[in-house]
C-alpha positions as a Markdown table, in Angstrom:
| # | Residue | x | y | z |
|---|---|---|---|---|
| 1 | Unk | 4.9 | 18.3 | -19.5 |
| 2 | Unk | 4.9 | 16.0 | -16.5 |
| 3 | Unk | 4.1 | 12.1 | -16.6 |
| 4 | Unk | 3.5 | 10.6 | -12.8 |
| 5 | Unk | 3.4 | 6.6 | -12.5 |
| 6 | Unk | 1.7 | 4.7 | -10.0 |
| 7 | Unk | 3.2 | 1.1 | -10.0 |
| 8 | Unk | 0.7 | -1.0 | -8.3 |
| 9 | Unk | 0.0 | -4.6 | -7.2 |
| 10 | Unk | -2.3 | -5.4 | -10.2 |
| 11 | Unk | -1.9 | -1.9 | -12.3 |
| 12 | Unk | 0.7 | 0.3 | -13.6 |
| 13 | Unk | -1.0 | 3.6 | -14.3 |
| 14 | Unk | 0.5 | 6.8 | -15.8 |
| 15 | Unk | -0.8 | 10.0 | -15.8 |
| 16 | Unk | 0.5 | 13.0 | -18.0 |
| 17 | Unk | 0.2 | 16.3 | -16.7 |
| 18 | Unk | 0.5 | 19.9 | -18.0 |
| 19 | Unk | 2.4 | 22.5 | -16.2 |
| 20 | Unk | -0.8 | 23.8 | -14.3 |
| 21 | Unk | -1.4 | 20.3 | -13.0 |
| 22 | Unk | -4.2 | 19.6 | -15.9 |
| 23 | Unk | -4.6 | 15.6 | -16.3 |
| 24 | Unk | -3.8 | 15.2 | -20.3 |
| 25 | Unk | -3.4 | 11.7 | -20.8 |
| 26 | Unk | -3.9 | 8.6 | -19.2 |
| 27 | Unk | -3.2 | 5.2 | -19.6 |
| 28 | Unk | -2.9 | 1.9 | -17.8 |
| 29 | Unk | -1.8 | -2.0 | -17.9 |
| 30 | Unk | -2.8 | -5.2 | -15.9 |
| 31 | Unk | 0.0 | -7.0 | -14.5 |
| 32 | Unk | -0.2 | -10.4 | -12.9 |
| 33 | Unk | 0.5 | -11.7 | -9.0 |
| 34 | Unk | 1.8 | -15.7 | -9.4 |
| 35 | Unk | 0.7 | -18.4 | -6.9 |
| 36 | Unk | 3.5 | -21.0 | -7.2 |
| 37 | Unk | 2.4 | -22.6 | -4.2 |
| 38 | Unk | 3.2 | -23.1 | -0.4 |
| 39 | Unk | 2.1 | -19.8 | 0.4 |
| 40 | Unk | 4.1 | -17.6 | -1.8 |
| 41 | Unk | 3.1 | -14.3 | -4.2 |
| 42 | Unk | 5.4 | -13.2 | -7.0 |
| 43 | Unk | 5.7 | -11.0 | -10.0 |
| 44 | Unk | 7.9 | -11.2 | -12.5 |
| 45 | Unk | 9.7 | -8.1 | -12.2 |
| 46 | Unk | 10.8 | -7.4 | -16.0 |
| 47 | Unk | 6.9 | -7.8 | -16.9 |
| 48 | Unk | 6.5 | -4.8 | -14.3 |
| 49 | Unk | 9.2 | -2.8 | -15.8 |
| 50 | Unk | 7.7 | -3.7 | -19.3 |
| 51 | Unk | 4.4 | -2.0 | -18.0 |
| 52 | Unk | 5.9 | 1.0 | -16.9 |
| 53 | Unk | 7.6 | 1.2 | -20.4 |
| 54 | Unk | 4.1 | 0.6 | -21.9 |
| 55 | Unk | 2.0 | 3.1 | -20.0 |
| 56 | Unk | 4.8 | 6.0 | -20.1 |
| 57 | Unk | 5.1 | 5.5 | -23.9 |
| 58 | Unk | 1.3 | 5.8 | -24.5 |
| 59 | Unk | 1.1 | 8.6 | -22.2 |
| 60 | Unk | 4.0 | 10.6 | -24.0 |
| 61 | Unk | 2.5 | 10.0 | -27.3 |
| 62 | Unk | -0.5 | 11.9 | -26.2 |
| 63 | Unk | 1.5 | 15.1 | -25.2 |
| 64 | Unk | 2.2 | 17.9 | -27.3 |
| 65 | Unk | 5.9 | 18.4 | -26.2 |
| 66 | Unk | 8.4 | 15.1 | -24.5 |
| 67 | Unk | 8.0 | 15.5 | -20.9 |
| 68 | Unk | 10.6 | 16.8 | -18.6 |
| 69 | Unk | 10.0 | 14.9 | -15.5 |
| 70 | Unk | 9.0 | 11.0 | -15.0 |
| 71 | Unk | 8.3 | 10.8 | -11.3 |
| 72 | Unk | 7.5 | 7.5 | -10.0 |
| 73 | Unk | 5.7 | 5.6 | -7.2 |
| 74 | Unk | 4.5 | 2.3 | -6.8 |
| 75 | Unk | 3.7 | -0.9 | -3.9 |
| 76 | Unk | 5.8 | -1.0 | -0.7 |
| 77 | Unk | 7.3 | -3.7 | 1.1 |
| 78 | Unk | 7.6 | -7.3 | -0.2 |
| 79 | Unk | 11.5 | -7.9 | -1.5 |
| 80 | Unk | 12.7 | -7.3 | -5.0 |
| 81 | Unk | 16.3 | -8.3 | -6.0 |
| 82 | Unk | 18.6 | -7.4 | -8.7 |
| 83 | Unk | 22.5 | -8.0 | -9.3 |
| 84 | Unk | 25.2 | -5.3 | -10.3 |
| 85 | Unk | 23.9 | -4.6 | -13.6 |
| 86 | Unk | 20.3 | -4.2 | -12.3 |
| 87 | Unk | 18.9 | -7.2 | -13.6 |
| 88 | Unk | 16.8 | -9.7 | -11.5 |
| 89 | Unk | 18.1 | -12.6 | -9.6 |
| 90 | Unk | 14.7 | -14.1 | -9.1 |
| 91 | Unk | 10.9 | -13.0 | -9.4 |
| 92 | Unk | 9.9 | -10.6 | -6.8 |
| 93 | Unk | 8.1 | -11.4 | -3.9 |
| 94 | Unk | 5.1 | -9.3 | -3.5 |
| 95 | Unk | 3.9 | -7.7 | 0.1 |
| 96 | Unk | 1.2 | -10.6 | 0.0 |
| 97 | Unk | 3.4 | -13.5 | 0.4 |
| 98 | Unk | 2.9 | -15.7 | 3.0 |
| 99 | Unk | 6.5 | -18.1 | 3.0 |
| 100 | Unk | 7.8 | -16.1 | 5.8 |
| 101 | Unk | 4.6 | -16.7 | 8.3 |
| 102 | Unk | 6.6 | -19.3 | 10.4 |
| 103 | Unk | 9.3 | -17.1 | 10.8 |
| 104 | Unk | 7.3 | -14.1 | 11.9 |
| 105 | Unk | 5.3 | -16.6 | 14.6 |
| 106 | Unk | 8.7 | -16.9 | 16.1 |
| 107 | Unk | 9.9 | -13.5 | 15.9 |
| 108 | Unk | 6.8 | -13.0 | 17.6 |
| 109 | Unk | 7.2 | -15.5 | 20.1 |
| 110 | Unk | 11.0 | -14.7 | 21.0 |
| 111 | Unk | 10.6 | -10.7 | 21.6 |
| 112 | Unk | 12.1 | -10.1 | 18.3 |
| 113 | Unk | 9.0 | -8.1 | 16.6 |
| 114 | Unk | 8.9 | -6.1 | 19.8 |
| 115 | Unk | 12.2 | -5.3 | 19.7 |
| 116 | Unk | 11.9 | -3.9 | 15.9 |
| 117 | Unk | 8.8 | -2.3 | 16.6 |
| 118 | Unk | 10.4 | -0.3 | 19.3 |
| 119 | Unk | 13.1 | 1.0 | 17.3 |
| 120 | Unk | 11.4 | 1.5 | 14.1 |
| 121 | Unk | 7.7 | 2.0 | 15.1 |
| 122 | Unk | 6.9 | -0.8 | 12.6 |
| 123 | Unk | 5.5 | -4.3 | 13.4 |
| 124 | Unk | 6.8 | -7.2 | 11.2 |
| 125 | Unk | 4.4 | -9.5 | 9.0 |
| 126 | Unk | 5.2 | -12.2 | 6.5 |
| 127 | Unk | 5.2 | -9.8 | 3.6 |
| 128 | Unk | 7.7 | -7.4 | 5.0 |
| 129 | Unk | 11.0 | -7.5 | 3.1 |
| 130 | Unk | 13.0 | -8.5 | 6.5 |
| 131 | Unk | 10.7 | -11.6 | 6.8 |
| 132 | Unk | 11.3 | -12.7 | 3.1 |
| 133 | Unk | 14.8 | -11.9 | 3.3 |
| 134 | Unk | 15.4 | -13.8 | 6.3 |
| 135 | Unk | 13.1 | -16.6 | 4.4 |
| 136 | Unk | 15.1 | -16.6 | 1.2 |
| 137 | Unk | 18.5 | -16.4 | 3.6 |
| 138 | Unk | 17.0 | -19.8 | 4.8 |
| 139 | Unk | 15.6 | -21.7 | 2.0 |
| 140 | Unk | 18.1 | -19.8 | -1.0 |
| 141 | Unk | 20.9 | -18.2 | 0.0 |
| 142 | Unk | 22.7 | -18.7 | -3.4 |
| 143 | Unk | 20.3 | -16.1 | -4.6 |
| 144 | Unk | 20.7 | -13.6 | -2.2 |
| 145 | Unk | 24.8 | -14.2 | -3.0 |
| 146 | Unk | 24.1 | -12.9 | -6.3 |
| 147 | Unk | 22.3 | -10.0 | -5.6 |
| 148 | Unk | 23.5 | -6.6 | -4.9 |
| 149 | Unk | 20.3 | -4.7 | -4.1 |
| 150 | Unk | 17.2 | -5.8 | -2.2 |
| 151 | Unk | 14.7 | -2.9 | -2.6 |
| 152 | Unk | 11.2 | -2.4 | -3.3 |
| 153 | Unk | 9.1 | -1.9 | -6.7 |
| 154 | Unk | 10.3 | 1.5 | -7.2 |
| 155 | Unk | 13.8 | 1.1 | -6.8 |
| 156 | Unk | 14.3 | -1.5 | -9.2 |
| 157 | Unk | 12.5 | 0.4 | -12.0 |
| 158 | Unk | 14.6 | 3.6 | -11.0 |
| 159 | Unk | 17.6 | 1.4 | -11.2 |
| 160 | Unk | 16.7 | -0.2 | -14.4 |
| 161 | Unk | 15.8 | 3.4 | -16.0 |
| 162 | Unk | 18.9 | 5.4 | -14.5 |
| 163 | Unk | 21.7 | 3.1 | -13.3 |
| 164 | Unk | 21.6 | 4.5 | -9.9 |
| 165 | Unk | 20.8 | 2.4 | -6.6 |
| 166 | Unk | 18.8 | 4.5 | -4.2 |
| 167 | Unk | 15.7 | 4.5 | -2.0 |
| 168 | Unk | 13.7 | 7.3 | -1.0 |
| 169 | Unk | 13.1 | 8.0 | 2.8 |
| 170 | Unk | 9.2 | 6.3 | 2.9 |
| 171 | Unk | 9.9 | 3.4 | 1.2 |
| 172 | Unk | 12.8 | 2.5 | 3.4 |
| 173 | Unk | 11.4 | 3.5 | 6.3 |
| 174 | Unk | 10.4 | 0.0 | 7.0 |
| 175 | Unk | 10.9 | -2.4 | 8.4 |
| 176 | Unk | 15.1 | -1.4 | 8.9 |
| 177 | Unk | 14.9 | 2.3 | 9.2 |
| 178 | Unk | 15.3 | 3.9 | 12.6 |
| 179 | Unk | 12.9 | 6.9 | 12.5 |
| 180 | Unk | 14.9 | 9.2 | 15.0 |
| 181 | Unk | 18.3 | 8.7 | 13.4 |
| 182 | Unk | 17.2 | 8.4 | 9.7 |
| 183 | Unk | 19.2 | 5.4 | 9.3 |
| 184 | Unk | 19.3 | 1.7 | 8.9 |
| 185 | Unk | 19.6 | 0.4 | 12.3 |
| 186 | Unk | 22.1 | -2.1 | 12.9 |
| 187 | Unk | 20.3 | -3.6 | 15.8 |
| 188 | Unk | 17.4 | -4.4 | 14.1 |
| 189 | Unk | 19.4 | -5.9 | 11.2 |
| 190 | Unk | 21.0 | -8.1 | 13.9 |
| 191 | Unk | 17.9 | -9.2 | 15.7 |
| 192 | Unk | 16.5 | -10.5 | 12.6 |
| 193 | Unk | 19.7 | -12.4 | 11.2 |
| 194 | Unk | 20.3 | -10.3 | 8.6 |
| 195 | Unk | 23.4 | -8.1 | 9.5 |
| 196 | Unk | 25.2 | -10.1 | 7.1 |
| 197 | Unk | 23.1 | -8.9 | 4.2 |
| 198 | Unk | 23.0 | -5.2 | 5.0 |
| 199 | Unk | 25.0 | -4.6 | 2.0 |
| 200 | Unk | 22.0 | -5.4 | -0.1 |
| 201 | Unk | 20.1 | -2.1 | 1.5 |
| 202 | Unk | 20.3 | 0.9 | -1.1 |
| 203 | Unk | 21.4 | 4.4 | -0.1 |
| 204 | Unk | 18.5 | 6.3 | 1.7 |
| 205 | Unk | 17.8 | 9.6 | -0.1 |
| 206 | Unk | 15.7 | 12.1 | 1.8 |
| 207 | Unk | 13.6 | 14.5 | 2.2 |
| 208 | Unk | 12.7 | 14.2 | -1.8 |
| 209 | Unk | 13.9 | 11.2 | -2.8 |
| 210 | Unk | 16.2 | 10.2 | -5.2 |
| 211 | Unk | 16.7 | 12.1 | -9.0 |
| 212 | Unk | 18.2 | 11.0 | -11.9 |
| 213 | Unk | 18.9 | 11.7 | -15.6 |
| 214 | Unk | 17.2 | 8.9 | -18.1 |
| 215 | Unk | 20.5 | 7.0 | -18.9 |
| 216 | Unk | 20.5 | 5.0 | -22.3 |
| 217 | Unk | 19.3 | 1.8 | -21.5 |
| 218 | Unk | 16.2 | 4.2 | -19.6 |
| 219 | Unk | 15.8 | 6.4 | -23.0 |
| 220 | Unk | 15.8 | 2.9 | -25.1 |
| 221 | Unk | 12.9 | 1.6 | -22.9 |
| 222 | Unk | 10.7 | 4.3 | -22.6 |
| 223 | Unk | 11.1 | 5.9 | -26.2 |
| 224 | Unk | 12.1 | 9.3 | -24.4 |
| 225 | Unk | 15.6 | 11.4 | -24.5 |
| 226 | Unk | 18.2 | 10.7 | -22.5 |
| 227 | Unk | 18.7 | 13.3 | -19.4 |
| 228 | Unk | 15.1 | 13.4 | -18.6 |
| 229 | Unk | 14.7 | 13.6 | -15.3 |
| 230 | Unk | 13.3 | 10.2 | -13.3 |
| 231 | Unk | 12.2 | 11.0 | -9.8 |
| 232 | Unk | 12.0 | 7.8 | -7.5 |
| 233 | Unk | 9.4 | 9.4 | -4.6 |
| 234 | Unk | 7.7 | 8.6 | -2.0 |
| 235 | Unk | 5.8 | 5.0 | -2.5 |
| 236 | Unk | 1.9 | 4.9 | -3.2 |
| 237 | Unk | 0.8 | 5.1 | 0.2 |
| 238 | Unk | 2.5 | 8.8 | 1.0 |
| 239 | Unk | 2.0 | 9.5 | -2.7 |
| 240 | Unk | -1.3 | 9.2 | -2.6 |
| 241 | Unk | -1.3 | 11.3 | 0.6 |
| 242 | Unk | 0.5 | 14.1 | -1.1 |
| 243 | Unk | -1.8 | 13.9 | -4.0 |
| 244 | Unk | -4.7 | 14.0 | -1.5 |
| 245 | Unk | -3.8 | 17.1 | 0.3 |
| 246 | Unk | -2.8 | 15.7 | 3.6 |
| 247 | Unk | 0.0 | 17.5 | 5.3 |
| 248 | Unk | -1.1 | 18.3 | 8.7 |
| 249 | Unk | -1.2 | 16.3 | 11.9 |
| 250 | Unk | -4.2 | 14.5 | 13.2 |
| 251 | Unk | -5.3 | 14.3 | 9.1 |
| 252 | Unk | -5.7 | 10.8 | 7.5 |
| 253 | Unk | -6.1 | 9.1 | 4.2 |
| 254 | Unk | -8.5 | 5.9 | 3.5 |
| 255 | Unk | -6.9 | 4.9 | 0.0 |
| 256 | Unk | -9.6 | 2.2 | -1.4 |
| 257 | Unk | -7.5 | 0.0 | -3.1 |
| 258 | Unk | -6.0 | -3.4 | -3.4 |
| 259 | Unk | -4.8 | -2.3 | 0.4 |
| 260 | Unk | -7.3 | -1.0 | 2.5 |
| 261 | Unk | -5.0 | 1.3 | 3.4 |
| 262 | Unk | -5.8 | 4.0 | 6.2 |
| 263 | Unk | -2.9 | 6.2 | 7.4 |
| 264 | Unk | -2.6 | 9.1 | 9.6 |
| 265 | Unk | -0.3 | 11.9 | 9.9 |
| 266 | Unk | 1.6 | 12.2 | 12.9 |
| 267 | Unk | 4.9 | 14.2 | 14.5 |
| 268 | Unk | 5.3 | 11.8 | 17.2 |
| 269 | Unk | 7.6 | 8.6 | 15.9 |
| 270 | Unk | 7.1 | 6.8 | 19.3 |
| 271 | Unk | 5.4 | 3.2 | 18.9 |
| 272 | Unk | 1.9 | 2.9 | 19.7 |
| 273 | Unk | 0.6 | 0.0 | 22.3 |
| 274 | Unk | -1.3 | -1.9 | 19.1 |
| 275 | Unk | 1.9 | -3.7 | 18.0 |
| 276 | Unk | 0.6 | -3.4 | 14.3 |
| 277 | Unk | 1.1 | -0.7 | 11.4 |
| 278 | Unk | 4.0 | 1.2 | 9.7 |
| 279 | Unk | 6.0 | 4.4 | 10.5 |
| 280 | Unk | 6.8 | 5.8 | 7.2 |
| 281 | Unk | 9.2 | 9.0 | 6.8 |
| 282 | Unk | 7.7 | 12.0 | 5.4 |
| 283 | Unk | 8.5 | 14.6 | 2.9 |
| 284 | Unk | 8.0 | 17.3 | 6.0 |
| 285 | Unk | 10.8 | 17.1 | 8.5 |
| 286 | Unk | 9.7 | 15.9 | 11.7 |
| 287 | Unk | 6.5 | 14.3 | 10.3 |
| 288 | Unk | 5.7 | 10.7 | 9.9 |
| 289 | Unk | 2.8 | 8.7 | 8.5 |
| 290 | Unk | 1.3 | 6.5 | 10.7 |
| 291 | Unk | 0.2 | 3.7 | 8.4 |
| 292 | Unk | -2.5 | 0.7 | 9.3 |
| 293 | Unk | -2.5 | -0.7 | 5.5 |
| 294 | Unk | -4.8 | -4.0 | 6.1 |
| 295 | Unk | -4.0 | -6.6 | 3.6 |
| 296 | Unk | -7.2 | -6.6 | 1.2 |
| 297 | Unk | -9.5 | -4.2 | 0.1 |
| 298 | Unk | -10.6 | -4.4 | -3.4 |
| 299 | Unk | -9.0 | -7.5 | -3.8 |
| 300 | Unk | -11.3 | -9.4 | -1.8 |
| 301 | Unk | -14.5 | -7.6 | -3.1 |
| 302 | Unk | -13.1 | -8.8 | -6.8 |
| 303 | Unk | -13.2 | -12.0 | -5.1 |
| 304 | Unk | -16.9 | -12.3 | -3.9 |
| 305 | Unk | -18.0 | -10.7 | -6.9 |
| 306 | Unk | -16.7 | -13.5 | -9.1 |
| 307 | Unk | -17.8 | -15.8 | -6.8 |
| 308 | Unk | -21.3 | -14.7 | -6.7 |
| 309 | Unk | -20.9 | -14.0 | -10.5 |
| 310 | Unk | -21.2 | -10.0 | -10.2 |
| 311 | Unk | -19.8 | -7.2 | -12.3 |
| 312 | Unk | -18.1 | -4.7 | -10.6 |
| 313 | Unk | -20.6 | -2.3 | -12.6 |
| 314 | Unk | -23.2 | -3.8 | -10.4 |
| 315 | Unk | -21.7 | -3.3 | -6.8 |
| 316 | Unk | -24.0 | 0.0 | -5.7 |
| 317 | Unk | -27.2 | -2.0 | -6.8 |
| 318 | Unk | -26.1 | -5.0 | -5.1 |
| 319 | Unk | -25.3 | -2.7 | -1.8 |
| 320 | Unk | -28.6 | -0.7 | -1.9 |
| 321 | Unk | -30.6 | -4.3 | -2.4 |
| 322 | Unk | -29.6 | -5.1 | 1.2 |
| 323 | Unk | -30.2 | -3.3 | 4.3 |
| 324 | Unk | -28.0 | -2.0 | 6.8 |
| 325 | Unk | -26.9 | -5.1 | 8.5 |
| 326 | Unk | -27.0 | -7.3 | 5.6 |
| 327 | Unk | -30.1 | -9.5 | 7.0 |
| 328 | Unk | -27.5 | -11.2 | 9.5 |
| 329 | Unk | -24.5 | -11.6 | 7.5 |
| 330 | Unk | -21.6 | -10.5 | 9.2 |
| 331 | Unk | -18.0 | -11.0 | 7.5 |
| 332 | Unk | -14.6 | -10.8 | 8.6 |
| 333 | Unk | -12.7 | -9.7 | 6.0 |
| 334 | Unk | -9.6 | -11.2 | 6.2 |
| 335 | Unk | -8.9 | -12.7 | 2.6 |
| 336 | Unk | -5.0 | -12.5 | 2.5 |
| 337 | Unk | -2.6 | -15.9 | 2.4 |
| 338 | Unk | -0.8 | -14.2 | 4.8 |
| 339 | Unk | -3.1 | -13.2 | 7.5 |
| 340 | Unk | -3.5 | -9.6 | 8.6 |
| 341 | Unk | -1.1 | -6.6 | 9.4 |
| 342 | Unk | -3.2 | -4.0 | 10.7 |
| 343 | Unk | -4.4 | -2.4 | 13.1 |
| 344 | Unk | -3.3 | -6.7 | 14.4 |
| 345 | Unk | -0.6 | -8.8 | 13.4 |
| 346 | Unk | -1.5 | -12.6 | 12.9 |
| 347 | Unk | -0.1 | -14.5 | 10.2 |
| 348 | Unk | -2.9 | -17.2 | 10.4 |
| 349 | Unk | -6.0 | -14.9 | 10.1 |
| 350 | Unk | -8.2 | -15.9 | 7.6 |
| 351 | Unk | -11.3 | -14.5 | 6.5 |
| 352 | Unk | -15.4 | -15.9 | 8.3 |
| 353 | Unk | -18.8 | -15.4 | 6.9 |
| 354 | Unk | -21.4 | -15.9 | 9.4 |
| 355 | Unk | -25.1 | -15.6 | 9.4 |
| 356 | Unk | -25.9 | -17.6 | 6.3 |
| 357 | Unk | -29.1 | -19.2 | 5.8 |
| 358 | Unk | -31.2 | -20.3 | 2.9 |
| 359 | Unk | -32.4 | -16.8 | 2.4 |
| 360 | Unk | -29.4 | -15.2 | 2.0 |
| 361 | Unk | -28.8 | -13.2 | -1.1 |
| 362 | Unk | -25.7 | -12.4 | -3.3 |
| 363 | Unk | -26.7 | -8.6 | -2.0 |
| 364 | Unk | -26.8 | -9.8 | 1.4 |
| 365 | Unk | -23.1 | -11.2 | 1.1 |
| 366 | Unk | -21.7 | -8.1 | -1.0 |
| 367 | Unk | -23.4 | -5.6 | 1.4 |
| 368 | Unk | -21.8 | -7.7 | 4.0 |
| 369 | Unk | -18.5 | -8.0 | 3.0 |
| 370 | Unk | -18.5 | -4.2 | 2.3 |
| 371 | Unk | -19.4 | -3.5 | 6.0 |
| 372 | Unk | -16.8 | -5.5 | 7.2 |
| 373 | Unk | -14.0 | -3.8 | 5.2 |
| 374 | Unk | -15.4 | -0.3 | 6.2 |
| 375 | Unk | -15.5 | -1.8 | 9.8 |
| 376 | Unk | -11.9 | -2.9 | 9.8 |
| 377 | Unk | -11.2 | 0.8 | 8.4 |
| 378 | Unk | -12.7 | 2.2 | 11.5 |
| 379 | Unk | -10.8 | -0.5 | 13.6 |
| 380 | Unk | -7.6 | 0.9 | 11.6 |
| 381 | Unk | -8.2 | 4.2 | 12.1 |
| 382 | Unk | -9.0 | 4.3 | 16.0 |
| 383 | Unk | -5.5 | 2.4 | 16.5 |
| 384 | Unk | -3.6 | 5.0 | 13.9 |
| 385 | Unk | -5.0 | 8.0 | 16.0 |
| 386 | Unk | -7.2 | 10.0 | 13.5 |
| 387 | Unk | -8.6 | 13.2 | 14.9 |
| 388 | Unk | -8.8 | 15.8 | 12.1 |
| 389 | Unk | -10.3 | 15.3 | 8.5 |
| 390 | Unk | -10.4 | 12.5 | 6.8 |
| 391 | Unk | -9.9 | 12.3 | 2.7 |
| 392 | Unk | -10.2 | 9.0 | 0.5 |
| 393 | Unk | -9.3 | 7.9 | -3.0 |
| 394 | Unk | -8.6 | 4.7 | -5.0 |
| 395 | Unk | -10.4 | 2.6 | -7.2 |
| 396 | Unk | -13.0 | 1.7 | -4.6 |
| 397 | Unk | -14.0 | 5.3 | -4.3 |
| 398 | Unk | -15.6 | 5.4 | -7.7 |
| 399 | Unk | -18.3 | 4.2 | -5.9 |
| 400 | Unk | -20.9 | 6.5 | -4.3 |
| 401 | Unk | -22.6 | 3.7 | -2.9 |
| 402 | Unk | -19.6 | 2.0 | -1.1 |
| 403 | Unk | -18.1 | 5.2 | 0.0 |
| 404 | Unk | -21.5 | 6.7 | 1.8 |
| 405 | Unk | -21.8 | 3.0 | 3.6 |
| 406 | Unk | -17.6 | 4.3 | 4.6 |
| 407 | Unk | -19.1 | 7.3 | 6.0 |
| 408 | Unk | -21.9 | 5.9 | 7.9 |
| 409 | Unk | -19.8 | 3.2 | 9.3 |
| 410 | Unk | -16.9 | 5.7 | 10.0 |
| 411 | Unk | -19.4 | 8.5 | 11.3 |
| 412 | Unk | -17.6 | 11.2 | 10.0 |
| 413 | Unk | -17.5 | 13.2 | 6.8 |
| 414 | Unk | -15.3 | 11.8 | 3.6 |
| 415 | Unk | -13.5 | 14.2 | 1.5 |
| 416 | Unk | -13.6 | 12.3 | -1.8 |
| 417 | Unk | -10.5 | 13.3 | -3.7 |
| 418 | Unk | -11.2 | 14.1 | -7.3 |
| 419 | Unk | -7.8 | 13.7 | -9.0 |
| 420 | Unk | -7.4 | 11.2 | -11.5 |
| 421 | Unk | -4.7 | 8.9 | -9.4 |
| 422 | Unk | -4.4 | 10.5 | -6.6 |
| 423 | Unk | -0.6 | 8.3 | -6.4 |
| 424 | Unk | 0.6 | 9.4 | -9.8 |
| 425 | Unk | -0.3 | 13.3 | -9.0 |
| 426 | Unk | 1.2 | 13.3 | -5.5 |
| 427 | Unk | 4.6 | 11.7 | -7.2 |
| 428 | Unk | 4.8 | 14.6 | -9.6 |
| 429 | Unk | 4.4 | 17.3 | -6.6 |
| 430 | Unk | 6.7 | 15.8 | -4.7 |
| 431 | Unk | 9.3 | 15.5 | -7.2 |
| 432 | Unk | 8.5 | 19.4 | -8.1 |
| 433 | Unk | 8.6 | 20.1 | -4.4 |
| 434 | Unk | 12.0 | 18.8 | -4.1 |
| 435 | Unk | 13.7 | 20.7 | -7.1 |
| 436 | Unk | 12.3 | 23.8 | -5.7 |
| 437 | Unk | 9.5 | 24.4 | -8.2 |
| 438 | Unk | 6.8 | 25.7 | -6.6 |
| 439 | Unk | 3.3 | 25.3 | -7.8 |
| 440 | Unk | -0.3 | 25.5 | -6.4 |
| 441 | Unk | -2.4 | 22.6 | -8.2 |
| 442 | Unk | -5.8 | 22.3 | -7.4 |
| 443 | Unk | -6.9 | 19.1 | -5.0 |
| 444 | Unk | -10.9 | 19.0 | -5.8 |
| 445 | Unk | -12.8 | 17.3 | -3.5 |
| 446 | Unk | -16.5 | 16.7 | -2.6 |
| 447 | Unk | -17.5 | 16.0 | 0.8 |
| 448 | Unk | -20.0 | 12.7 | 1.5 |
| 449 | Unk | -21.7 | 13.3 | 4.9 |
| 450 | Unk | -22.6 | 10.1 | 7.3 |
| 451 | Unk | -26.6 | 9.7 | 7.1 |
| 452 | Unk | -27.5 | 10.9 | 10.8 |
| 453 | Unk | -29.9 | 7.6 | 11.3 |
| 454 | Unk | -27.2 | 5.3 | 10.9 |
| 455 | Unk | -24.7 | 6.5 | 13.6 |
| 456 | Unk | -26.8 | 4.1 | 16.3 |
| 457 | Unk | -26.9 | 0.9 | 14.2 |
| 458 | Unk | -23.4 | 1.3 | 13.1 |
| 459 | Unk | -21.8 | 2.1 | 16.8 |
| 460 | Unk | -23.5 | -1.1 | 17.9 |
| 461 | Unk | -22.6 | -3.2 | 14.8 |
| 462 | Unk | -18.8 | -1.9 | 15.0 |
| 463 | Unk | -18.8 | -3.1 | 18.6 |
| 464 | Unk | -20.0 | -6.5 | 17.8 |
| 465 | Unk | -17.1 | -6.7 | 14.9 |
| 466 | Unk | -14.5 | -6.0 | 17.0 |
| 467 | Unk | -15.9 | -8.7 | 19.5 |
| 468 | Unk | -16.0 | -11.2 | 17.0 |
| 469 | Unk | -12.0 | -10.3 | 15.7 |
| 470 | Unk | -11.3 | -10.9 | 19.5 |
| 471 | Unk | -12.7 | -14.6 | 19.7 |
| 472 | Unk | -11.5 | -14.9 | 16.3 |
| 473 | Unk | -7.8 | -13.9 | 17.0 |
| 474 | Unk | -7.9 | -16.3 | 20.1 |
| 475 | Unk | -8.5 | -19.1 | 17.9 |
| 476 | Unk | -6.0 | -18.3 | 15.3 |
| 477 | Unk | -3.7 | -18.1 | 18.1 |
| 478 | Unk | -4.6 | -21.3 | 19.6 |
| 479 | Unk | -4.7 | -23.1 | 16.1 |
| 480 | Unk | -2.2 | -21.5 | 14.0 |
| 481 | Unk | -2.0 | -22.7 | 10.2 |
| 482 | Unk | 0.6 | -25.4 | 9.1 |
């Protein structure tokens, strides 16, 4: 028996699997994002760890025998600090955090961002650990002095469960890892002013990520036998790709979740000309994931549904109640306080809704936003170099109507992955791969074809979208937020 755990931004999920990959139990619990002001977005580390324990205990209680493996994946980026005992020294700064926006703007002006891009293949944005660490070094240096480790979400949970301080190559890839050498880049650390904090970075374990036995502290927390294997596998973007069967160069995965994550497998780690995105090490040597994770996906939709007084269960009906083009409502879906990171980086980016009039309905608003998010996905995949098949997973993929709209806007078939929690599934598969257990777990899919009659409309609408993005970027550059 195996348990896969996906520690998301607002939801921690766990699934129990039998040896053939059949899900036997699934539990989830919500976690909170805190907004203390000044663009800060934080999470209580102890609350996140408690959520992991809660879902694992619930799943384990449903299994016929104790699991032999707990495989972790979770949100990347941000900054999660702990001390020598594995205890947090401050709340985690989320990947949504905007406190370092001024630092990122300065790095963009003085060439630091381009140096990091050339050496790591990833473009800095305010929620990147480099930016947050630089802001903390400026504003809270005594906190960094107390810390022994700066990691991401899975790293701090793995430390608590096993006592080990280590990180998977995908989690370490951005923003400090040189993809050509597979080690932290001292030139990058020096460029962002953090060379004196290099000791905070945990050891990188590749290709399969760190694995260690559950220690007594972890065993008491989870209610599982000490010695149970715990793996800290690829972070959620890569774990979802493994769980969706996206492994070949040119193939892509769309994750319709809190983040609208668009990613493509590549064998070429050279920087691309878009000055955006992340280059993440994969489990397969010589392969990388070119990731274009737009800052918001279902998070912006949740906000709009709440604002117009609609439930998620009404989404399909609202999309269908407005025609293609949303009766003139056009949306730039940049809802995050820290701006956008793909397929361009702009900390001052903000959402826009155009084309409103007294006859505009809430269905028009919802369809306009859903079309805007689909245009953002197309924009990202064009930048990432998608040439092969495209799979889709995530909470938003449960809406057949919205997925049809994505297929129409993207103008290509979508392989909807019918796997309970693709990230958790992929975390377990990655752990089994690493220990040499050959398994042939199924990855069922259904194909959604684009409507042929929609192609001409959405090609023109996408061109209009790109034009509006470029005009907005000129405005943001001329009038940055203070």
